[in-house]
C-alpha positions as CSV (number, residue, x, y, z in Angstrom):
1,M,32.5,138.9,116.2
2,P,35.0,137.6,119.0
3,N,38.0,139.4,119.1
4,H,40.7,137.0,118.7
5,E,43.7,139.5,118.8
6,L,46.4,138.2,121.4
7,S,48.3,140.2,123.8
8,A,52.0,138.8,125.1
9,R,51.1,138.1,128.4
10,D,48.2,136.2,126.8
11,I,50.7,134.1,124.2
12,Y,52.9,133.4,127.7
13,R,50.0,132.2,130.0
14,S,49.0,129.7,127.2
15,N,52.5,128.5,126.5
16,R,53.5,128.4,129.7
17,P,54.7,124.9,130.1
18,S,56.7,125.3,126.5
19,F,58.6,128.5,127.9
20,H,59.0,126.6,131.2
21,A,60.9,123.6,129.5
22,L,63.2,126.0,126.9
23,T,64.5,127.5,130.1
24,Q,64.9,124.6,132.3
25,G,66.7,122.7,129.3
26,H,63.8,120.3,128.8
27,S,61.5,119.3,125.4
28,E,57.9,118.4,125.8
29,V,58.2,115.5,123.2
30,G,61.6,114.5,124.6
31,G,61.8,114.5,128.2
32,P,64.8,115.7,129.9
33,A,67.8,116.1,127.7
34,P,70.2,113.2,128.0
35,S,73.2,113.3,130.1
36,A,76.3,114.8,128.9
37,N,77.9,111.9,130.8
38,D,76.4,109.3,128.7
39,P,77.3,109.8,124.7
40,T,76.4,106.0,124.3
41,E,72.6,107.1,123.8
42,L,73.5,109.2,121.1
43,F,74.0,105.6,119.2
44,R,70.8,104.4,119.9
45,H,69.3,105.1,116.8
46,V,71.9,103.2,114.4
47,S,71.2,99.6,116.5
48,A,67.6,100.5,117.1
49,E,64.6,98.4,115.1
50,K,64.0,101.4,113.1
51,A,67.6,101.9,112.1
52,V,67.2,102.6,108.6
53,F,64.2,105.0,109.4
54,Y,66.3,106.9,112.1
55,R,69.4,107.0,109.5
56,R,67.2,108.7,106.4
57,I,65.8,111.4,109.4
58,M,69.6,112.1,110.2
59,D,70.9,111.9,106.6
60,V,68.4,114.4,106.1
61,F,69.5,116.7,109.1
62,A,73.1,116.2,107.8
63,A,72.5,117.4,104.5
64,A,71.0,120.3,106.1
65,K,73.8,121.0,108.3
66,R,76.5,121.2,105.1
67,Q,73.5,123.6,103.5
68,Y,74.2,125.7,106.7
69,R,70.2,125.6,107.4
70,L,69.4,125.7,111.2
71,Q,66.3,124.3,111.8
72,L,64.0,122.1,110.1
73,R,60.1,121.3,110.6
74,P,58.5,117.7,110.1
75,D,57.0,118.2,107.1
76,E,60.1,119.6,105.2
77,V,61.9,116.3,106.6
78,L,59.2,114.1,105.6
79,A,59.9,115.9,102.1
80,E,63.5,115.9,101.5
81,A,64.1,112.3,102.7
82,Q,64.8,109.5,100.7
83,W,62.3,107.1,101.2
84,H,62.9,104.0,99.0
85,D,59.1,103.0,100.0
86,A,56.3,105.1,100.6
87,P,56.6,107.9,102.7
88,P,55.2,107.5,106.3
89,R,52.7,109.3,107.9
90,I,53.1,112.6,109.7
91,E,52.2,110.9,112.7
92,E,55.4,108.1,112.7
93,L,57.6,110.9,111.8
94,N,56.9,112.9,114.2
95,A,57.5,110.0,116.8
96,A,60.5,109.3,115.4
97,L,61.9,113.0,115.7
98,T,60.8,112.8,119.1
99,Q,62.7,109.5,119.8
100,L,65.6,111.2,118.4
101,A,65.6,114.2,120.8
102,D,65.3,112.2,123.4
103,W,68.0,110.3,122.5
104,G,69.9,113.5,122.0
105,N,70.6,113.7,118.5
106,L,68.4,116.3,118.0
107,Q,67.1,119.4,119.5
108,S,63.5,120.9,119.8
109,Q,61.8,123.8,120.2
110,P,58.1,124.9,119.6
111,D,57.7,126.5,116.2
112,T,55.5,129.8,116.6
113,A,56.0,130.8,113.3
114,R,53.1,129.4,112.0
115,V,50.7,129.6,114.5
116,A,47.5,131.9,113.3
117,T,44.6,131.0,116.3
118,L,45.2,130.4,120.6
119,N,44.0,126.8,119.4
120,D,47.4,126.3,117.4
121,F,49.3,127.0,120.4
122,Y,47.9,124.2,122.3
123,R,49.3,121.7,119.5
124,A,52.7,120.4,119.4
125,R,54.7,122.0,116.7
126,F,58.3,122.3,116.9
127,L,61.4,122.9,114.8
128,Y,64.5,120.6,115.0
129,R,68.3,120.9,114.2
130,L,71.0,118.9,115.2
131,S,72.4,119.0,118.8
132,L,76.2,119.2,119.2
133,G,76.5,115.4,120.2
134,G,74.4,114.2,117.0
135,E,76.7,116.6,114.8
136,A,80.0,114.6,116.3
137,V,77.6,111.3,115.3
138,E,77.1,112.4,112.2
139,A,81.1,113.0,111.4
140,A,82.3,109.9,113.0
141,L,79.8,107.9,111.0
142,A,80.9,109.5,107.9
143,V,84.3,109.0,108.5
144,F,83.6,105.4,109.5
145,F,81.9,104.4,106.0
146,Q,84.9,106.6,104.1
147,T,87.1,104.4,105.7
148,L,85.2,101.2,105.1
149,Q,85.1,102.0,101.8
150,H,88.2,103.5,101.4
151,R,90.7,101.6,98.5
152,A,94.4,101.9,98.5
153,E,95.5,103.8,95.9
154,L,99.4,103.5,94.4
155,Q,99.9,107.4,94.0
156,T,102.2,108.2,91.1
157,V,101.2,111.9,91.4
158,A,102.4,112.1,95.1
159,L,106.1,111.0,94.0
160,E,106.1,114.1,91.1
161,D,105.2,116.4,94.5
162,I,107.3,115.7,96.7
163,A,109.9,115.7,94.1
164,S,108.9,119.1,92.8
165,R,108.5,120.5,97.1
166,L,112.0,118.9,97.3
167,L,113.6,120.8,94.8
168,A,111.6,123.8,95.4
169,L,113.2,123.8,99.1
170,Q,116.4,123.0,97.8
171,T,116.1,126.4,95.5
172,L,115.4,128.2,98.7
173,M,118.2,127.0,100.6
174,D,120.5,127.6,98.1
175,A,119.5,131.0,97.0
176,D,120.3,132.1,100.9
177,T,123.9,133.8,99.8
178,A,124.0,136.3,102.6
179,G,123.8,133.0,105.5
180,D,121.0,134.7,107.1
181,G,118.5,131.7,106.0
182,P,115.7,131.4,103.9
183,D,112.4,132.8,104.0
184,T,110.9,131.1,106.6
185,A,107.1,132.0,105.4
186,K,107.7,129.9,101.8
187,V,109.7,127.1,103.3
188,H,106.9,126.1,105.9
189,E,104.5,126.4,103.5
190,I,107.0,123.9,101.3
191,L,107.3,121.6,104.3
192,R,103.3,121.8,105.2
193,D,102.6,120.5,101.6
194,L,105.1,118.2,101.8
195,V,104.0,116.5,104.8
196,R,100.6,116.4,103.6
197,V,101.4,114.6,100.5
198,F,104.1,112.1,101.9
199,E,101.5,111.5,105.0
200,S,99.0,110.4,101.9
201,L,101.5,108.3,99.9
202,A,102.6,106.5,103.2
203,D,98.8,105.8,104.0
204,N,98.2,104.6,100.9
205,A,100.9,102.5,100.5
206,Q,100.2,100.8,104.2
207,A,96.8,100.1,103.1
208,F,97.7,98.7,99.9
209,M,100.6,96.7,101.7
210,A,98.3,95.4,104.4
211,G,95.8,93.8,101.8
212,V,98.0,93.7,98.2
213,A,96.0,92.6,95.4
214,R,93.0,91.8,97.1
215,S,93.2,88.1,96.4
216,I,90.5,86.9,98.6
217,E,88.3,89.3,96.4
218,L,89.1,87.9,93.6
219,Q,89.0,84.3,94.2
220,Q,85.0,85.2,95.4
221,A,84.4,87.2,92.2
222,E,82.8,86.3,89.1
223,A,85.4,85.1,86.4
224,G,84.1,87.3,83.6
225,S,84.7,90.1,85.6
226,V,88.4,89.1,86.5
227,V,89.6,88.5,83.1
228,G,89.3,92.3,82.4
229,Y,90.5,93.2,85.8
230,K,93.5,91.1,85.5
231,R,94.8,93.1,82.8
232,R,94.1,96.7,84.1
233,L,95.9,95.8,87.8
234,I,98.9,94.6,86.3
235,D,98.9,97.3,83.8
236,Y,98.6,99.9,87.0
237,L,101.3,98.0,89.0
238,E,104.0,97.8,86.3
239,R,103.6,101.8,85.9
240,F,103.8,102.5,89.7
241,M,106.8,100.5,89.9
242,G,108.4,102.5,86.8
243,D,107.5,105.5,88.5
244,L,108.8,104.5,91.9
245,V,112.2,103.2,90.7
246,R,112.8,106.7,88.4
247,R,111.6,109.4,91.3
248,S,113.2,107.1,94.4
249,D,116.5,107.5,93.3
250,A,116.2,111.7,92.1
251,I,113.8,112.0,95.9
252,A,116.8,110.4,97.5
253,R,119.6,112.5,96.4
254,L,117.7,115.3,97.4
255,V,116.9,114.5,100.7
256,Q,120.3,113.3,101.0
257,G,121.6,116.6,100.1
258,L,119.3,118.4,102.2
259,T,119.8,116.7,105.6
260,P,122.8,118.3,106.9
261,R,121.5,121.7,106.2
262,I,117.8,121.0,107.3
263,D,118.1,121.3,111.4
264,P,118.4,125.0,111.3
265,V,115.9,125.5,108.9
266,L,113.3,123.3,111.0
267,L,113.9,125.5,114.0
268,R,112.6,128.6,112.0
269,V,109.6,126.7,110.9
270,A,109.3,126.0,114.5
271,E,110.0,129.2,116.0
272,R,106.9,130.5,113.6
273,E,104.6,127.8,114.5
274,A,105.3,128.9,118.3
275,R,104.2,132.3,117.6
276,D,100.5,130.9,117.5
277,A,100.6,128.9,120.7
278,A,98.7,130.0,123.9
279,P,100.0,132.2,126.4
280,G,102.0,131.3,129.0
281,G,105.7,131.7,130.4
282,E,108.7,132.6,128.6
283,Q,109.7,128.3,130.0
284,D,106.3,127.4,128.1
285,L,107.2,129.2,124.8
286,A,110.7,127.7,125.0
287,D,109.0,124.2,125.8
288,E,106.5,124.7,123.0
289,K,109.3,125.4,120.0
290,F,111.3,122.8,121.4
291,R,108.3,120.3,121.0
292,R,107.1,121.4,117.5
293,W,110.9,121.4,116.5
294,Q,110.9,118.0,117.5
295,A,107.8,116.8,115.8
296,W,109.2,118.5,112.3
297,R,112.5,116.6,112.8
298,E,110.5,113.2,113.0
299,R,108.8,114.1,110.1
300,W,111.7,114.4,108.2
301,K,113.8,111.0,110.0
302,G,110.5,109.4,108.4
303,L,110.6,110.7,104.8
304,R,114.6,110.0,105.0
305,G,113.1,106.3,106.2
306,W,111.4,105.9,103.0
307,F,113.5,107.1,100.3
308,L,117.3,106.1,101.9
309,Q,118.4,103.0,103.9
310,T,118.9,103.7,107.4
311,G,121.1,101.0,109.5
312,Q,120.4,97.4,108.1
313,E,116.9,98.0,107.0
314,P,116.0,99.0,103.7
315,P,114.3,102.1,102.6
316,Q,110.3,101.7,102.7
317,A,110.6,102.2,99.1
318,E,112.0,99.3,98.6
319,L,109.7,97.4,100.4
320,L,106.8,98.4,98.6
321,R,108.4,98.0,95.2
322,A,109.1,94.5,96.3
323,R,105.5,94.1,97.4
324,V,104.2,95.2,94.5
325,R,106.3,92.7,92.5
326,A,104.7,89.7,94.9
327,A,101.6,91.4,94.1
328,I,101.3,90.1,90.3
329,P,102.0,86.2,91.4
330,Q,99.5,86.7,94.0
331,L,96.7,88.2,91.1
332,L,98.3,85.4,89.0
333,G,97.5,82.4,91.6
334,A,94.1,83.8,92.2
335,I,93.2,83.5,88.3
336,A,94.5,80.1,88.5
337,A,92.3,79.4,91.4
338,I,89.1,80.6,89.4
339,N,90.4,78.5,86.4
340,E,91.0,75.6,88.3
341,R,86.8,75.8,89.3
342,R,86.0,76.8,86.0
343,S,87.8,73.7,84.6
344,G,85.3,71.3,86.7
345,R,88.6,69.5,88.8
346,S,87.1,66.3,90.9
347,D,86.3,67.5,94.4
348,R,86.7,65.8,97.4
349,S,83.1,64.1,97.4
350,A,84.2,62.6,93.6
351,D,87.5,61.3,95.4
352,F,85.5,59.5,97.7
353,R,83.3,58.1,95.7
354,M,85.8,56.7,93.5
355,L,87.5,55.2,96.9
356,A,84.3,53.5,97.6
357,G,83.9,51.9,94.7
358,W,87.7,50.6,95.2
359,F,86.7,49.3,98.7
360,A,83.6,47.4,97.0
361,A,85.7,45.6,94.5
362,C,88.2,44.5,96.7
363,A,88.4,40.2,97.2
364,D,88.3,39.9,100.9
365,E,89.1,41.9,104.5
366,D,92.7,41.8,104.0
367,E,92.3,43.8,100.9
368,A,90.6,46.1,101.8
369,H,92.7,46.5,105.5
370,R,95.5,47.3,102.7
371,L,93.6,49.8,100.9
372,A,92.7,51.9,103.8
373,R,96.0,51.6,105.3
374,A,97.2,53.1,101.7
375,A,94.6,55.4,101.6
376,F,94.4,57.1,105.1
377,A,98.3,56.7,105.5
378,L,97.2,54.7,108.6
379,N,101.2,53.5,108.9
380,P,102.4,51.2,112.1
381,A,103.9,53.5,114.9
382,R,106.4,50.8,116.3
383,H,109.0,53.7,115.7
384,F,107.6,55.1,118.9
385,S,111.1,53.9,120.7
386,L,111.6,55.9,124.2
387,N,112.1,52.6,125.8
388,P,115.4,51.1,126.0
389,Q,114.6,47.7,126.5
390,A,112.3,47.6,123.8
391,D,113.1,44.0,121.1
392,D,114.4,45.6,117.8
393,S,113.2,42.4,116.5
394,L,109.9,43.4,116.6
395,P,108.3,43.6,113.4
396,A,106.6,47.0,112.6
397,S,103.4,45.2,111.6
398,T,102.9,43.8,115.3
399,R,99.7,45.2,116.8
400,W,99.7,47.4,119.9
401,A,97.5,45.2,121.6
402,D,100.3,41.9,121.1
403,A,103.2,44.0,121.7
404,P,105.0,43.8,124.9
405,P,104.2,47.4,126.8
406,L,106.6,50.0,126.8
407,Q,107.8,52.2,129.5
408,I,107.2,55.6,129.2
409,N,108.6,58.1,131.7
410,P,106.2,60.1,133.9
411,R,107.8,63.6,132.8
412,L,106.3,62.8,129.2
413,R,102.9,62.8,130.4
414,E,103.4,65.8,132.8
415,Y,105.5,68.4,131.0
416,G,105.3,66.6,127.2
417,E,108.7,65.9,127.3
418,A,111.0,63.2,128.2
419,A,114.3,64.9,129.8
420,P,114.5,68.2,131.4
421,R,115.8,71.2,129.2
422,G,119.6,72.0,129.7
423,P,120.3,75.6,130.1
424,L,119.9,78.1,126.8
425,A,122.6,78.2,124.8
426,K,124.5,81.5,124.3
427,V,124.0,83.9,121.9
428,R,126.6,83.2,119.4
429,D,128.8,86.5,117.7
430,R,127.2,86.5,113.7
431,S,129.0,89.3,113.1
432,D,131.8,87.7,111.3
433,E,129.2,85.9,109.1
434,R,127.0,88.7,108.5
435,A,129.6,91.0,107.2
436,R,130.7,87.7,104.9
437,M,127.4,87.7,103.5
438,A,127.1,91.8,102.9
439,G,130.1,91.2,101.2
440,Q,129.0,88.1,98.9
441,L,126.0,90.5,98.1
442,A,127.7,93.6,97.5
443,E,129.8,91.3,94.8
444,E,126.7,89.8,93.6
445,S,124.9,92.9,93.1
446,R,128.0,94.6,91.4
447,Q,128.6,91.6,89.0
448,V,124.6,91.8,88.6
449,D,125.1,95.4,87.6
450,A,128.1,95.0,85.4
451,A,125.9,92.6,83.2
452,R,123.2,95.2,83.1
453,R,125.1,98.1,81.8
454,R,126.8,95.3,79.2
455,L,122.6,94.7,78.0
456,A,121.2,98.0,78.8
457,T,122.8,100.1,76.1
458,G,120.0,101.8,74.8
459,R,120.7,100.9,71.0
460,A,119.0,98.6,69.1
461,T,121.6,95.2,68.9
462,R,120.7,91.7,67.0
463,L,121.2,88.4,69.5
464,S,123.8,87.0,67.1
465,E,125.9,90.2,67.9
466,L,125.8,89.6,71.7
467,G,128.8,86.9,71.6
468,E,129.7,85.3,74.7
469,L,128.3,86.0,77.9
470,D,129.2,85.6,81.4
471,T,126.8,84.0,83.8
472,H,125.5,86.3,85.4
473,A,125.1,88.2,81.9
474,F,123.5,85.3,80.5
475,G,121.1,84.9,83.4
476,L,120.1,88.5,82.9
477,F,119.5,87.6,79.4
478,L,117.1,85.1,80.0
479,N,115.0,86.3,82.5
480,L,114.5,89.2,80.4
481,L,113.6,87.2,77.0
482,G,111.2,85.0,79.1
483,E,109.1,88.5,80.2
484,A,109.4,89.8,76.6
485,L,108.3,86.5,75.1
486,A,105.8,86.2,77.9
487,E,103.4,89.2,76.5
488,Q,104.1,88.2,72.5
489,S,100.9,87.6,70.9
490,G,102.6,85.7,67.8
491,P,105.7,84.5,66.6
492,D,106.5,88.0,64.1
493,A,104.9,90.3,66.6
494,A,107.2,93.0,68.1
495,I,107.2,93.1,71.8
496,E,107.8,96.2,73.8
497,R,107.6,96.2,77.8
498,Q,108.6,97.2,81.2
499,T,110.4,94.5,83.5
500,G,108.5,93.5,86.4
501,D,111.3,95.1,89.0
502,G,110.7,98.4,86.7
503,L,114.4,99.0,86.3
504,L,114.5,98.2,81.9
505,H,112.5,98.3,79.3
506,I,112.4,95.9,76.6
507,R,112.0,96.1,72.8
508,L,112.4,92.4,70.9
509,E,111.5,92.7,66.8
510,P,111.9,89.3,65.2
511,L,114.1,89.0,62.2
512,D,113.6,86.7,59.2
513,E,112.9,83.0,59.9
514,G,116.2,82.1,58.3
515,S,118.1,83.9,60.6
516,L,120.1,82.4,63.6
517,A,121.6,83.6,66.5
518,R,124.5,81.9,68.8
519,I,125.0,83.0,72.3
520,V,127.9,81.5,74.1
521,A,127.6,80.9,77.5
522,P,129.3,79.0,80.5
523,A,126.5,76.6,80.9
524,G,126.3,76.1,76.6
525,V,125.3,77.1,73.6
526,F,121.8,79.5,73.6
527,A,120.4,79.5,69.0
528,G,117.5,80.5,68.1
529,R,115.6,82.7,65.5
530,D,117.3,86.1,65.6
531,H,116.1,89.1,67.1
532,R,116.5,92.7,67.1
533,L,116.7,93.3,70.9
534,T,116.8,97.2,72.4
535,I,117.5,97.1,76.3
536,T,116.9,100.8,77.8
537,A,117.5,101.7,81.6
538,T,114.2,103.0,83.1
539,M,116.2,106.3,84.1
540,E,117.4,106.9,80.6
541,L,113.6,107.4,79.8
542,E,112.8,110.7,81.6
């Protein structure tokens, strides 16, 4: 029998081209490796003709990377890929792997593990793995698709976490009776968690405010799905507003109390972080410490701006609450648009058909012209009076062709205006008006707060016992009564709900049908069936 045993020298000689390609950075199937200066080649498979085929292959390699598997053979790729249709032939898969290696997404090397004879060395058998560029592309595509599929959330849990982290930070700082400063490691851990939770809350709130209520999606959705979605979304928004109102005040007090003492703590945290900086001169270390301290101060400033007013700007939490409140009318408007489409209202084509019938019924051309002028607003344009010598006695019904010509200033034709503009007006100092408006707003806010304190007692009160109400108290009462009655399922059903701004909780219970309540207000007397009314401030429900 012929001797089939191979020495190491025979193996090297029979595969000299393969070993040479590996040492020179080439692959036999892929040719020269793509240049690192042209990373766009790595994305060629996304827009290629067989993009779906390539992506299924790359998904297998991405999954293998997550499973800590280094290399794959073509038959393993063929078995593990999610082929929606019939799996391709192994030759097609090998060609696709070769192309991906040529683009730089994969790296290949000869597979010598399954070689039994000398003839096997002459066959192209390769192991494939993700290249460094391929890993970067897969990571980028994963972030891309995750961002597209991300739906903004209003995180009530994040508010609770922020409050708990701030309370823990206050506890550490208050426990420092010796004056040496709180434990820097614990403070650093709390601040890291606080920044992570706050950034998540801010990012989601920003995304929500950018596309609040998804009105476009609602208008394109099916009516059946919107009906169920409406109630869930309104409950979701009202629950978030209630939590935002309850926790914002507590968070604002914690932030305001910690702000005067936070700078030394942030400096110690920055010194702890600067220990991990790359070695350099003493000046480099001082600069790194100062840079990290400024970064922490900026983060704290952002936290203050979210829950406390800075200058003339309201806190971001107030803006978010206002946007959430505005989301509910937008949602209801989108649902109203869907209902209008379902009701089969007349569209423009039906209007034009009706108008054509009117034209056909006209007795003569003069009547048709009058109808056209009325339908399409073809009113005379003789009000154009740039000519000071124009005859005012000329009737407005005169046609342009029959009227004397108008003299138009050439400047109007050239610049779009008849006379040159004068100097810009001086900027007026409106500080007095602004202060007067701020005083009026403060007074109105004080009156509204007084009305809220009078009504939101937390005790059950009959409407007939309210007595006389001033203008602000009566206006607040009507608003609350309107919000409560909007949720009533029947005349004898009790109502319990939270107000749209999340500040008050209402419970309204009807009394006997023969009962009567009279409320005297400056605008008149409000009378109707008596109810038992309980209004509680949301802050008192905690």
